[in-house]
C-alpha positions in Angstrom: 0.0 0.0 0.0 1.3 3.5 -0.9 1.5 5.4 2.3 2.7 8.7 0.8 0.7 11.6 2.1 -0.4 14.2 -0.5 0.1 17.5 1.2 -1.2 19.9 -1.4 -3.3 18.3 -4.1 -4.8 20.7 -6.7 -8.5 21.3 -6.1 -10.6 22.1 -9.1 -14.2 23.2 -9.3 -16.0 21.6 -12.2 -19.5 22.7 -13.3 -22.1 20.8 -15.2 -24.2 23.8 -16.6 -27.7 23.0 -17.9 -30.1 25.0 -19.9 -33.0 24.3 -22.3 -32.9 24.4 -26.1 -36.3 26.0 -27.1 -35.9 25.0 -30.8 -35.1 21.4 -30.2 -37.1 21.1 -27.0 -34.3 19.3 -25.1 -32.0 20.0 -22.2 -28.4 21.0 -23.1 -25.2 21.4 -21.3 -22.2 23.7 -21.7 -18.8 22.5 -22.9 -15.7 24.7 -23.5 -12.7 24.1 -25.7 -9.6 24.2 -23.6 -7.1 27.0 -24.5 -4.2 25.5 -22.5 -2.3 22.2 -22.0 -2.9 19.6 -21.0 -5.3 18.5 -23.7 -5.4 21.9 -25.4 -8.1 22.1 -28.0 -10.3 19.4 -26.5 -13.9 19.8 -25.3 -14.3 19.8 -21.5 -16.7 20.9 -18.8 -16.0 24.4 -17.4 -13.6 24.2 -14.5 -11.4 26.4 -12.4 -8.8 26.1 -9.6 -10.0 26.8 -6.1 -8.3 29.9 -4.7 -6.8 30.1 -1.3 -9.4 32.5 0.2 -12.7 31.4 -1.4 -15.2 28.7 -0.7 -16.0 26.1 -3.2 -19.5 27.6 -3.6 -18.0 31.0 -4.4 -15.6 29.4 -6.9 -18.5 27.8 -8.6 -20.2 31.1 -9.1 -17.0 32.8 -10.2 -16.4 30.0 -12.7 -19.6 30.8 -14.5 -18.7 34.5 -14.8 -15.1 33.7 -15.8 -16.0 31.2 -18.6 -19.2 32.7 -20.1 -19.5 36.1 -18.6 -22.8 35.3 -16.7 -23.5 36.2 -13.1 -25.9 33.8 -11.4 -27.2 33.6 -7.8 -26.0 30.8 -5.5 -29.4 29.2 -5.4 -29.0 28.3 -9.1 -26.4 25.7 -8.2 -26.1 22.5 -6.2 -23.1 20.3 -5.2 -22.9 17.1 -7.2 -20.0 15.0 -6.0 -16.3 14.9 -5.3 -14.1 13.0 -7.7 -10.8 11.8 -6.3 -9.4 9.0 -8.4 -5.6 9.2 -8.4 -5.5 8.7 -12.1 -8.2 11.2 -13.1 -5.5 13.7 -14.2 -2.1 12.7 -15.5 0.9 14.1 -13.7 -0.4 16.2 -10.8 -2.8 14.8 -8.2 -6.1 16.8 -8.6 -9.4 16.5 -6.9 -12.6 17.8 -8.5 -15.5 19.3 -6.6 -18.4 19.0 -9.1 -21.5 21.2 -9.2 -24.6 21.5 -11.3 -26.0 24.8 -12.4 -29.5 25.4 -13.9 -29.8 28.4 -16.2 -33.3 29.5 -17.0 -32.2 31.0 -20.3 -29.5 30.5 -22.9 -27.3 33.6 -23.0 -25.0 34.4 -25.9 -21.8 32.6 -25.2 -18.5 34.4 -24.9 -15.6 32.0 -24.1 -13.6 33.4 -21.2 -10.3 32.7 -19.5 -8.9 29.3 -20.4 -11.3 28.7 -23.3 -11.2 29.2 -27.1 -14.8 28.2 -27.7 -18.0 27.6 -25.7 -21.0 25.7 -27.1 -24.2 24.1 -25.9 -24.4 20.4 -26.5 -27.9 18.9 -26.6 -28.7 15.8 -24.6 -30.1 12.8 -26.3 -30.1 9.0 -26.1 -29.0 6.6 -28.9 -28.8 2.8 -28.8 -28.9 2.7 -25.1 -26.2 5.4 -24.5 -26.7 9.1 -23.6 -25.1 11.3 -26.2 -24.5 15.1 -26.4 -24.4 16.8 -29.8 -23.5 20.2 -31.3 -23.9 20.7 -35.1 -22.1 17.6 -36.5 -20.2 16.8 -33.3 -21.4 13.9 -31.2 -19.9 12.7 -27.9 -21.0 9.4 -26.6 -21.3 9.4 -22.8 -19.6 6.1 -22.3 -16.1 4.9 -21.6 -15.5 5.1 -25.3 -16.5 8.7 -25.5 -14.0 11.6 -25.9 -13.8 14.3 -23.3 -10.9 15.3 -21.1 -10.0 13.7 -17.8 -13.0 12.1 -16.1 -15.6 14.5 -17.4 -17.7 11.9 -19.0 -18.0 10.2 -15.6 -19.0 13.6 -14.0 -21.7 14.2 -16.7 -23.0 10.6 -16.3 -23.1 11.1 -12.5 -25.1 14.4 -13.1 -27.6 12.7 -15.4 -28.2 9.9 -13.0 -28.6 12.3 -10.1 -31.2 14.2 -12.1 -33.0 11.1 -13.3 -33.2 9.6 -9.8 -34.7 12.8 -8.4 -37.3 13.5 -11.1 -40.2 12.1 -9.1 -39.5 14.0 -5.9 -37.1 16.9 -6.4 -36.9 17.8 -10.2 -34.7 20.9 -9.8 -33.7 20.4 -13.5 -37.0 22.0 -14.4 -35.5 25.3 -13.3 -33.9 25.4 -16.8 -37.4 26.2 -18.1 -37.6 29.5 -16.2 -39.9 30.7 -13.4 -43.0 29.1 -15.1 -43.5 26.3 -17.6 -46.1 24.2 -19.3 -46.7 20.5 -18.6 -45.5 19.8 -22.1 -42.2 21.5 -21.4 -41.8 19.5 -18.2 -42.5 16.3 -20.0 -39.9 17.2 -22.7 -37.3 17.5 -19.9 -38.4 14.3 -18.2 -38.3 12.4 -21.5 -34.7 13.4 -22.2 -33.4 12.1 -19.0 -35.6 9.0 -19.0 -34.4 8.2 -22.5 -37.8 8.1 -24.1 -40.1 10.4 -26.2 -42.6 12.9 -25.0 -45.5 11.0 -26.6 -44.8 8.0 -24.3 -45.4 10.2 -21.2 -49.2 10.7 -21.1 -50.1 14.2 -20.1 -53.0 13.3 -17.8 -51.1 10.6 -16.0 -48.0 12.9 -15.7 -50.1 15.7 -14.2 -51.8 13.3 -11.7 -48.6 11.6 -10.5 -46.5 14.8 -10.3 -49.2 17.1 -9.0 -47.4 17.4 -5.7 -44.3 18.9 -7.3 -45.7 22.0 -8.9 -48.6 24.3 -8.7 -50.8 26.0 -11.4 -50.2 29.8 -11.6 -52.0 30.9 -14.7 -52.1 30.4 -18.5 -49.6 31.2 -21.3 -50.2 34.0 -23.7 -50.7 32.9 -27.3 -50.1 34.7 -30.5 -52.9 32.7 -32.2 -56.4 31.5 -31.5 -56.9 28.5 -29.3 -56.9 27.4 -25.7 -53.7 28.6 -24.0 -51.8 25.9 -22.0 -51.7 26.3 -18.2 -48.5 27.5 -16.5 -46.9 25.9 -13.5 -44.2 26.6 -10.9 -42.1 24.3 -8.8 -43.4 24.0 -5.3 
């Protein structure tokens, strides 16, 4: 057994940032293209080193501002897990404190410090595997996928956390904004359950998830017809 004590491991804050693609009607997550070595030019989750006089929570908020120029409140984030595998990063021992952030809108992206590009990758499922896509790029979220370090493991952990909490604490619905329709909620659920929206019956969905959100009004339509009802998370 290796008894060497690691006095000062690097501590990184890694953020799985979610939003909702209103054109494709699917959740999406943010990836940045690394500007520096190691693995320069590769896609990765946004991350930053923890500074000596800041909390992990504060670093998570700073990271979002640094990478995409967006300031968000602390209640937009939640801790996900800590990743400590000794081989997760080559060379230096580094621990990752992972967070998830829910953005209610998709701001115009401006890659910040440490990034040459920033893009939204849409979540889907293909042949039993979750995949994320942007334009013609597809990344399979499996051991065979291509992301830096252990970022596929971090994303998979985030997806499983969200999926397991859909029926009692679906915080992921915050990507829909302050209010949403039942159809939008079903679209988000379908993505994480690996199914299609038509397989989630609207009446049954409303009945079984009624305890999670409350009706607050109706949407405004630009055409004739019955407007859908709007809901908020309880």
